[in-house]
RORODO-351837 format. One record per residue (C-alpha): x, y, z; residue in one letter; chain. Coordinates in steps of 0.25 Angstrom, whole numbers. Example, Ala and Ser with C-alpha at 12.3 -4.5 7.8 and 13.67 -1.06 7.14 Angstrom:
# residues 2
- xx;yy;zz;rest;kette
- 49;-18;31;A;A
- 55;-4;29;S;A
END
This chain:
# residues 681
- xx;yy;zz;rest;kette
- -443;389;-373;M;A
- -449;396;-361;S;A
- -440;404;-351;E;A
- -438;398;-338;V;A
- -445;405;-327;D;A
- -433;410;-318;E;A
- -443;414;-307;N;A
- -450;401;-305;Y;A
- -449;394;-291;L;A
- -453;380;-287;A;A
- -467;380;-280;L;A
- -461;376;-267;Y;A
- -452;389;-268;R;A
- -463;398;-272;Q;A
- -473;393;-261;Y;A
- -462;392;-250;R;A
- -469;398;-238;P;A
- -464;412;-233;K;A
- -473;415;-221;R;A
- -478;406;-210;F;A
- -492;406;-216;S;A
- -487;399;-228;E;A
- -481;387;-221;V;A
- -489;375;-224;K;A
- -491;363;-214;G;A
- -481;368;-203;Q;A
- -491;375;-194;E;A
- -484;371;-181;H;A
- -471;376;-186;I;A
- -477;389;-191;V;A
- -485;391;-178;R;A
- -472;389;-169;A;A
- -464;398;-177;L;A
- -474;409;-177;K;A
- -475;408;-162;N;A
- -460;409;-161;V;A
- -461;422;-169;I;A
- -473;428;-161;I;A
- -467;425;-147;S;A
- -453;429;-152;N;A
- -446;416;-147;K;A
- -437;414;-158;I;A
- -427;403;-156;N;A
- -413;403;-161;H;A
- -414;390;-168;A;A
- -425;381;-175;Y;A
- -425;368;-182;L;A
- -436;365;-193;F;A
- -436;350;-196;C;A
- -446;342;-204;G;A
- -448;336;-218;P;A
- -443;343;-231;H;A
- -452;353;-237;G;A
- -461;356;-225;T;A
- -456;370;-223;G;A
- -444;370;-214;K;A
- -435;380;-222;T;A
- -447;389;-226;S;A
- -453;390;-212;V;A
- -438;394;-207;A;A
- -438;405;-217;K;A
- -452;410;-214;I;A
- -448;410;-199;F;A
- -435;417;-201;A;A
- -441;427;-210;N;A
- -452;430;-201;T;A
- -444;433;-188;I;A
- -434;441;-197;N;A
- -444;450;-204;C;A
- -446;463;-197;S;A
- -454;470;-208;H;A
- -468;463;-206;S;A
- -478;467;-196;E;A
- -483;452;-195;D;A
- -473;445;-185;L;A
- -476;431;-192;L;A
- -475;436;-207;N;A
- -462;441;-213;P;A
- -464;453;-223;C;A
- -464;450;-238;Q;A
- -450;457;-240;N;A
- -444;447;-230;C;A
- -451;435;-237;I;A
- -446;439;-251;D;A
- -432;441;-246;N;A
- -430;429;-236;I;A
- -420;422;-245;D;A
- -411;435;-246;R;A
- -413;438;-231;N;A
- -399;439;-225;L;A
- -404;435;-211;D;A
- -411;422;-215;I;A
- -400;412;-219;I;A
- -404;398;-225;E;A
- -393;388;-224;I;A
- -393;374;-231;D;A
- -387;365;-221;A;A
- -387;354;-232;A;A
- -376;361;-239;S;A
- -369;368;-227;N;A
- -367;356;-219;T;A
- -353;358;-213;G;A
- -347;364;-201;I;A
- -341;376;-209;D;A
- -355;380;-213;D;A
- -360;380;-199;I;A
- -348;388;-194;R;A
- -351;399;-205;D;A
- -365;399;-200;L;A
- -360;401;-186;R;A
- -352;413;-190;D;A
- -363;420;-198;K;A
- -374;418;-188;I;A
- -367;428;-179;K;A
- -370;439;-189;H;A
- -382;448;-186;L;A
- -394;448;-195;P;A
- -394;458;-207;T;A
- -408;464;-205;N;A
- -416;455;-197;S;A
- -418;451;-183;K;A
- -412;437;-185;Y;A
- -402;429;-193;K;A
- -409;416;-196;I;A
- -402;404;-202;Y;A
- -410;393;-208;I;A
- -402;380;-209;I;A
- -409;370;-218;D;A
- -406;355;-218;E;A
- -398;357;-205;V;A
- -397;342;-203;H;A
- -387;342;-214;M;A
- -376;349;-206;L;A
- -364;340;-202;S;A
- -361;336;-188;K;A
- -350;346;-187;G;A
- -359;357;-192;A;A
- -370;354;-181;F;A
- -360;355;-170;N;A
- -355;368;-175;A;A
- -369;373;-176;F;A
- -373;370;-162;L;A
- -367;382;-154;K;A
- -373;392;-165;T;A
- -387;385;-164;L;A
- -387;385;-149;E;A
- -383;400;-147;E;A
- -384;408;-160;P;A
- -384;423;-160;P;A
- -397;430;-156;K;A
- -400;435;-170;H;A
- -398;421;-176;A;A
- -409;410;-178;I;A
- -406;396;-184;L;A
- -417;388;-191;I;A
- -413;374;-195;L;A
- -421;365;-204;A;A
- -420;350;-207;T;A
- -427;338;-212;T;A
- -419;329;-203;D;A
- -419;334;-189;P;A
- -414;320;-184;Q;A
- -400;323;-190;K;A
- -398;336;-182;I;A
- -390;334;-169;P;A
- -398;335;-156;L;A
- -389;346;-152;T;A
- -395;355;-163;I;A
- -409;350;-161;L;A
- -408;354;-146;S;A
- -405;369;-150;R;A
- -416;372;-160;V;A
- -431;373;-159;Q;A
- -437;362;-168;R;A
- -449;363;-178;F;A
- -454;350;-184;N;A
- -460;352;-198;F;A
- -470;342;-203;K;A
- -474;336;-216;R;A
- -485;345;-222;I;A
- -498;339;-223;D;A
- -502;334;-237;K;A
- -515;342;-237;Q;A
- -507;355;-234;I;A
- -498;352;-246;I;A
- -510;349;-255;L;A
- -517;362;-252;E;A
- -504;370;-254;H;A
- -501;363;-267;L;A
- -516;367;-271;Q;A
- -512;381;-267;F;A
- -499;382;-275;V;A
- -505;376;-287;Y;A
- -517;385;-287;G;A
- -507;397;-285;N;A
- -499;392;-297;E;A
- -511;389;-305;K;A
- -507;375;-307;I;A
- -519;366;-309;N;A
- -518;352;-302;S;A
- -526;340;-298;D;A
- -529;338;-283;L;A
- -524;324;-283;A;A
- -511;328;-289;A;A
- -509;338;-278;L;A
- -512;328;-268;D;A
- -502;318;-273;L;A
- -491;330;-273;I;A
- -495;332;-259;S;A
- -493;317;-256;Q;A
- -479;317;-263;L;A
- -475;329;-255;A;A
- -475;321;-242;N;A
- -477;333;-233;G;A
- -467;342;-240;S;A
- -473;355;-246;L;A
- -461;358;-254;R;A
- -461;344;-260;D;A
- -476;346;-264;A;A
- -473;359;-270;L;A
- -461;354;-278;S;A
- -469;342;-283;I;A
- -481;351;-286;A;A
- -471;360;-294;D;A
- -466;348;-302;Q;A
- -479;343;-305;V;A
- -484;356;-310;S;A
- -472;357;-320;I;A
- -475;343;-324;Y;A
- -490;346;-327;S;A
- -486;359;-335;N;A
- -498;368;-332;D;A
- -508;356;-333;K;A
- -516;351;-322;K;A
- -508;343;-312;I;A
- -515;329;-310;I;A
- -511;317;-302;L;A
- -505;309;-313;T;A
- -495;321;-315;D;A
- -489;319;-301;V;A
- -489;304;-302;Q;A
- -481;304;-315;K;A
- -471;315;-310;L;A
- -468;308;-297;F;A
- -470;293;-301;G;A
- -482;290;-293;I;A
- -492;280;-296;T;A
- -507;281;-294;D;A
- -515;274;-283;K;A
- -521;264;-292;E;A
- -507;258;-295;N;A
- -503;258;-281;V;A
- -515;250;-277;I;A
- -513;240;-289;K;A
- -499;238;-284;L;A
- -503;234;-270;L;A
- -515;226;-275;N;A
- -506;218;-285;L;A
- -496;216;-274;S;A
- -507;211;-265;A;A
- -512;201;-276;N;A
- -498;196;-279;H;A
- -499;200;-293;N;A
- -485;203;-296;I;A
- -486;203;-311;K;A
- -496;215;-311;D;A
- -488;221;-300;L;A
- -475;222;-307;I;A
- -482;226;-320;E;A
- -488;238;-313;L;A
- -476;241;-305;Y;A
- -467;242;-318;N;A
- -478;251;-325;K;A
- -477;260;-313;L;A
- -462;260;-314;V;A
- -462;264;-329;L;A
- -471;275;-325;E;A
- -461;281;-316;G;A
- -467;277;-303;I;A
- -459;282;-290;N;A
- -457;268;-283;L;A
- -456;274;-269;E;A
- -469;282;-271;R;A
- -475;270;-276;L;A
- -472;261;-264;I;A
- -476;273;-255;T;A
- -489;274;-262;S;A
- -491;259;-259;M;A
- -488;260;-245;I;A
- -497;272;-243;N;A
- -509;265;-249;L;A
- -507;253;-240;L;A
- -506;262;-228;K;A
- -519;269;-231;E;A
- -526;255;-234;Y;A
- -521;251;-220;I;A
- -525;264;-214;V;A
- -539;263;-220;Y;A
- -542;249;-216;N;A
- -537;251;-202;K;A
- -545;265;-200;T;A
- -556;265;-210;Q;A
- -554;280;-211;S;A
- -553;286;-225;I;A
- -548;299;-219;S;A
- -535;292;-216;L;A
- -532;289;-231;L;A
- -522;299;-237;E;A
- -518;295;-251;N;A
- -528;284;-255;Y;A
- -544;283;-255;T;A
- -553;272;-250;L;A
- -555;268;-264;L;A
- -540;265;-266;D;A
- -539;257;-253;L;A
- -551;249;-258;K;A
- -543;244;-270;M;A
- -532;238;-262;L;A
- -533;223;-259;D;A
- -523;221;-247;L;A
- -526;217;-233;S;A
- -520;225;-222;L;A
- -510;214;-219;D;A
- -505;214;-233;K;A
- -504;230;-232;C;A
- -495;229;-220;Y;A
- -486;219;-228;E;A
- -486;227;-240;F;A
- -482;240;-233;I;A
- -470;234;-226;N;A
- -465;228;-239;L;A
- -468;241;-247;L;A
- -460;249;-236;V;A
- -448;239;-239;E;A
- -449;241;-254;I;A
- -449;256;-252;F;A
- -436;256;-244;K;A
- -430;246;-255;D;A
- -434;255;-266;V;A
- -430;268;-260;K;A
- -415;263;-259;F;A
- -414;253;-270;A;A
- -405;255;-282;D;A
- -416;249;-291;F;A
- -429;253;-284;P;A
- -438;248;-296;Q;A
- -434;234;-295;Q;A
- -434;234;-279;V;A
- -449;240;-280;C;A
- -453;229;-290;E;A
- -447;218;-281;L;A
- -454;224;-269;G;A
- -468;224;-276;L;A
- -466;209;-280;M;A
- -463;206;-265;K;A
- -475;214;-261;L;A
- -484;206;-271;A;A
- -478;193;-265;S;A
- -482;196;-251;L;A
- -494;187;-246;K;A
- -502;189;-233;T;A
- -513;180;-227;H;A
- -524;188;-233;D;A
- -522;187;-248;E;A
- -537;187;-251;N;A
- -539;200;-244;F;A
- -551;209;-251;K;A
- -551;224;-248;N;A
- -565;227;-242;E;A
- -564;242;-241;I;A
- -577;248;-246;K;A
- -577;263;-250;E;A
- -592;264;-248;E;A
- -594;257;-235;T;A
- -593;266;-223;F;A
- -599;266;-209;N;A
- -601;280;-203;I;A
- -595;283;-190;E;A
- -593;295;-181;K;A
- -578;298;-180;V;A
- -576;313;-177;T;A
- -583;321;-166;N;A
- -579;335;-166;N;A
- -588;339;-155;N;A
- -599;346;-163;D;A
- -597;339;-176;F;A
- -596;324;-180;V;A
- -591;319;-193;V;A
- -594;305;-198;L;A
- -583;297;-205;E;A
- -584;284;-213;E;A
- -579;271;-208;K;A
- -580;257;-215;Q;A
- -587;246;-208;D;A
- -586;232;-212;K;A
- -600;229;-209;K;A
- -605;239;-219;E;A
- -596;233;-230;V;A
- -604;220;-229;S;A
- -617;228;-229;K;A
- -613;236;-242;V;A
- -609;222;-248;E;A
- -624;217;-246;K;A
- -630;230;-251;I;A
- -621;229;-263;E;A
- -626;215;-265;S;A
- -641;218;-264;S;A
- -640;230;-272;S;A
- -633;222;-283;L;A
- -644;212;-283;D;A
- -654;224;-284;K;A
- -647;230;-295;L;A
- -646;217;-303;N;A
- -661;215;-301;N;A
- -664;229;-306;F;A
- -655;228;-318;L;A
- -662;216;-324;D;A
- -655;220;-337;L;A
- -657;207;-345;S;A
- -673;208;-344;S;A
- -672;223;-348;I;A
- -664;219;-360;A;A
- -673;209;-365;N;A
- -685;218;-363;K;A
- -679;230;-369;Q;A
- -670;223;-380;K;A
- -658;232;-376;T;A
- -644;229;-375;Q;A
- -640;229;-360;V;A
- -626;232;-356;T;A
- -621;224;-344;K;A
- -620;232;-332;L;A
- -609;232;-322;D;A
- -617;231;-309;V;A
- -606;234;-300;D;A
- -603;247;-307;K;A
- -618;251;-306;I;A
- -617;247;-291;L;A
- -605;256;-289;E;A
- -612;268;-296;E;A
- -624;266;-287;T;A
- -616;265;-275;N;A
- -623;276;-268;E;A
- -636;267;-268;L;A
- -628;257;-260;L;A
- -623;267;-250;I;A
- -637;273;-248;N;A
- -642;259;-245;E;A
- -631;256;-235;K;A
- -631;269;-227;T;A
- -645;269;-222;Q;A
- -642;261;-210;E;A
- -629;268;-207;I;A
- -636;281;-208;E;A
- -646;277;-197;R;A
- -635;272;-188;Q;A
- -627;284;-189;T;A
- -639;294;-187;Q;A
- -634;298;-173;E;A
- -619;299;-176;T;A
- -620;313;-183;T;A
- -616;327;-181;I;A
- -626;331;-171;L;A
- -636;322;-163;S;A
- -648;327;-155;P;A
- -640;325;-142;N;A
- -628;332;-147;D;A
- -624;343;-137;D;A
- -612;347;-145;S;A
- -609;362;-149;D;A
- -612;359;-164;F;A
- -627;358;-162;E;A
- -639;367;-167;V;A
- -651;369;-158;N;A
- -662;364;-167;T;A
- -672;367;-156;K;A
- -670;381;-157;N;A
- -684;387;-162;P;A
- -677;397;-172;S;A
- -669;386;-178;F;A
- -681;376;-179;A;A
- -689;387;-186;N;A
- -679;389;-197;S;A
- -682;385;-211;N;A
- -670;375;-209;F;A
- -681;365;-204;Q;A
- -689;366;-217;D;A
- -680;357;-225;Y;A
- -679;342;-224;D;A
- -664;344;-222;D;A
- -655;355;-216;F;A
- -649;363;-227;E;A
- -637;372;-229;I;A
- -636;386;-231;T;A
- -637;390;-246;Q;A
- -623;388;-252;Q;A
- -627;387;-267;V;A
- -628;399;-276;S;A
- -642;405;-277;T;A
- -640;405;-292;K;A
- -647;393;-300;E;A
- -633;391;-307;T;A
- -624;380;-302;K;A
- -612;384;-293;T;A
- -599;377;-292;T;A
- -597;379;-277;G;A
- -595;388;-265;R;A
- -583;394;-258;S;A
- -571;385;-255;K;A
- -573;385;-240;E;A
- -587;386;-233;L;A
- -588;398;-224;S;A
- -589;397;-209;E;A
- -604;400;-209;T;A
- -607;391;-221;E;A
- -599;380;-214;F;A
- -607;381;-201;V;A
- -620;382;-209;D;A
- -618;369;-216;I;A
- -613;361;-203;I;A
- -625;366;-195;A;A
- -635;362;-206;R;A
- -628;348;-208;C;A
- -628;346;-192;A;A
- -643;350;-191;L;A
- -647;341;-203;Y;A
- -641;330;-196;Q;A
- -647;333;-182;K;A
- -660;334;-189;R;A
- -658;320;-195;C;A
- -655;314;-181;V;A
- -667;321;-175;E;A
- -677;317;-186;Q;A
- -671;303;-188;N;A
- -667;305;-202;K;A
- -655;299;-209;I;A
- -643;309;-210;D;A
- -638;308;-224;I;A
- -623;311;-220;T;A
- -620;296;-218;T;A
- -625;293;-232;S;A
- -618;304;-238;D;A
- -605;300;-231;K;A
- -606;286;-237;L;A
- -609;291;-251;K;A
- -598;301;-250;F;A
- -588;290;-247;S;A
- -590;284;-260;T;A
- -589;297;-269;F;A
- -576;292;-275;E;A
- -584;280;-281;K;A
- -597;286;-284;V;A
- -592;299;-291;L;A
- -587;295;-305;N;A
- -579;303;-314;E;A
- -591;313;-317;D;A
- -589;318;-303;Y;A
- -574;321;-302;K;A
- -576;335;-296;Q;A
- -585;329;-285;A;A
- -575;317;-282;K;A
- -564;328;-281;E;A
- -572;337;-272;A;A
- -576;325;-262;F;A
- -561;321;-260;Q;A
- -557;322;-245;T;A
- -571;326;-241;M;A
- -580;321;-230;K;A
- -594;323;-227;I;A
- -598;329;-214;L;A
- -613;331;-215;R;A
- -624;330;-226;S;A
- -638;335;-228;T;A
- -647;332;-239;N;A
- -643;345;-246;E;A
- -628;346;-242;C;A
- -616;339;-238;I;A
- -604;345;-229;L;A
- -590;339;-232;M;A
- -577;342;-226;K;A
- -562;340;-230;S;A
- -549;342;-224;S;A
- -544;347;-238;V;A
- -547;361;-239;K;A
- -546;361;-254;S;A
- -556;350;-255;R;A
- -566;358;-247;V;A
- -564;370;-256;W;A
- -565;362;-269;Y;A
- -578;356;-265;L;A
- -584;369;-260;N;A
- -580;376;-273;E;A
- -586;365;-282;N;A
- -598;361;-273;A;A
- -608;364;-284;Y;A
- -600;360;-296;S;A
- -609;350;-304;E;A
- -599;338;-302;D;A
- -599;339;-287;I;A
- -614;342;-285;V;A
- -618;330;-294;L;A
- -607;321;-288;G;A
- -613;324;-275;S;A
- -626;320;-280;E;A
- -621;307;-285;K;A
- -614;304;-273;L;A
- -624;308;-262;F;A
- -637;306;-270;G;A
- -642;320;-269;R;A
- -638;334;-272;F;A
- -630;340;-261;V;A
- -622;353;-258;H;A
- -608;350;-254;I;A
- -600;358;-243;F;A
- -586;356;-239;A;A
- -579;361;-226;I;A
- -564;360;-222;T;A
- -558;353;-211;E;A
- -555;367;-204;E;A
- -570;370;-205;Q;A
- -574;357;-199;F;A
- -565;358;-187;L;A
- -570;372;-184;K;A
- -585;367;-184;L;A
- -588;368;-169;N;A
- -582;382;-168;E;A
- -590;387;-180;L;A
- -603;380;-176;W;A
- -602;387;-162;K;A
- -600;400;-169;K;A
- -612;399;-178;H;A
- -621;390;-169;K;A
- -631;401;-165;K;A
- -634;404;-179;T;A
- -640;390;-181;Y;A
- -647;389;-168;E;A
- -655;402;-169;T;A
- -660;398;-183;G;A
- -655;399;-197;K;A
- -662;399;-211;V;A
- -656;389;-220;F;A
- -657;389;-235;E;A
- -659;376;-243;P;A
- -648;372;-253;L;A
- -650;373;-268;K;A
- -655;360;-274;D;A
- -643;355;-282;L;A
- -651;345;-290;S;A
- -658;356;-297;K;A
- -644;362;-301;M;A
- -637;350;-305;Y;A
- -641;338;-314;K;A
- -636;325;-308;R;A
- -628;315;-317;K;A
- -632;301;-320;D;A
- -625;290;-312;T;A
- -617;279;-320;A;A
- -629;270;-316;F;A
- -639;279;-322;E;A
- -631;281;-334;K;A
- -630;265;-336;T;A
- -646;264;-334;M;A
- -648;275;-344;K;A
- -639;268;-354;S;A
- -647;255;-352;L;A
- -661;261;-351;F;A
- -661;275;-357;G;A
- -672;284;-354;D;A
- -679;273;-347;D;A
- -670;275;-335;F;A
- -673;286;-326;K;A
- -666;290;-313;Y;A
- -675;294;-301;I;A
- -670;300;-289;D;A
- -679;294;-278;E;A
- -674;303;-267;D;A
- -677;316;-275;K;A
- -691;311;-278;E;A
- -694;307;-264;N;A
- -690;321;-260;K;A
- -699;327;-270;E;A
END
């Protein structure tokens, strides 16, 4: 039996912040306290309030340690010795008000606070969970809190400020801590797991971040528990689900659809199965409410960016009208309350779901018309110099696509005259699922649909000929016009691929400032040239194709599907595509693996051509104008541009499911011909 490691600390204790720079998600608090120290306007009493696990006590200790440290040259950073010995510092006293609630405890504090600090400037008392003090204790504390000795500072921390008397609140400076953003928690978990050399799946970390509910301490505690459960194996989504009694999205969708269809028998069978698997009932009901909420939000706004926990494909599987959604949410909230306080929650939840399935509305024959692949392009963001195009669904376009699908189906049936072929060739013909083939060749339908849209949206682009914004390149400049940039059919980006003939996996995690501006400039110039020469800009087509990547890319392109999560296309040329994401780790992942075979071939399958993919962060995108002004002259005075490598010569494309089916039927008689490539040649 192995010995227990006596030095082991839980992750939330190991990674507790010790400096202001290590505090996550509380920038407003850190900035205010730093200004207090710099201006030397230190108050005698502070109140830190906010949800649990958001850093109240940690920030209080950092603040106390910083103002008491006299060894460091940096005013805002305590020395390492003070950090290591903070728990043994006689002048920083932490008191738990939950276990010292009486008036006698406060009288003892009142007597000790008069003593001078041992070897520091201030004697600092951190009183945690101060709302737990009794009424008599608060009254005894008033005078001390109002006029403490000059050497004393009181820092009160609480999760329940409304329980603190107004007479106390009026005597302190109050700082409100907020719940930490889910994305910040996710990035911190990635850092911690990377530092601890724990292998994990991004979907598992995302669920842990969701379960933390804005508490970084809870997130680290859950992450610690999951890592122990996985026992040095890779942490995957199902590990977290099993450990905390969470069901997957498919079961949540099934429960709602069965309720909407009044199928009580199947509903109860599925519910009993989930209960046997150890499902957490409160989390199950919360998941159902969240799904309905996001379904309503999308139907009201048509904005994918507002979806937090579910994808458009998930919403497409729901068969509920909006009116029924509202009724379901009201009833689920009541079920949640009943389950939370019930002595027999399992039966209460079961009865509640039967009541849910018995609910009838005026629109029982409702059919979900959300179409993942039907979008209309609309200009939604104008950042002075740079316009980003987003997707918005249009009901008129839905009917167009239905007509296209119908005509394409007839063409395909005429083309696949399998009966006559079978009679001539005397071969056994396997019956084809035409719907499946249409799904695999979805790209052809999109191309047919987007021709008219692209022409209509020609002028709503990054730059138009009459645009007088700062983000503009003087193409009339003689030196620029004479550069070899004009020798190519399409504007191209500075060489990013290794000059070696061998394949590379990617580039640095984040594009440098020069690379970023270089790519932006060329994309903008490409678009401007399209407008001037009345050419079709392919960005619109690429955006429509990209919206279907979850459906188009199968299991052969797992890495590509993973890399494209949270990405949005900003601009496209024939040779490259520029994407952005608010998730830094996603940007890093895509850039590092941009030339992996999976991503290159996945991009070719999705966009119909080999392209170089570049990704930028939200911060880079927001600094676009500033960087462009800085580098503008470089591009106006002329610049030599090198063509990108031809990826088609370095990577061999995979057969699509449609091509595999044709080859299985016709053997060597079937040959794939790339018409676009032949036309170019």
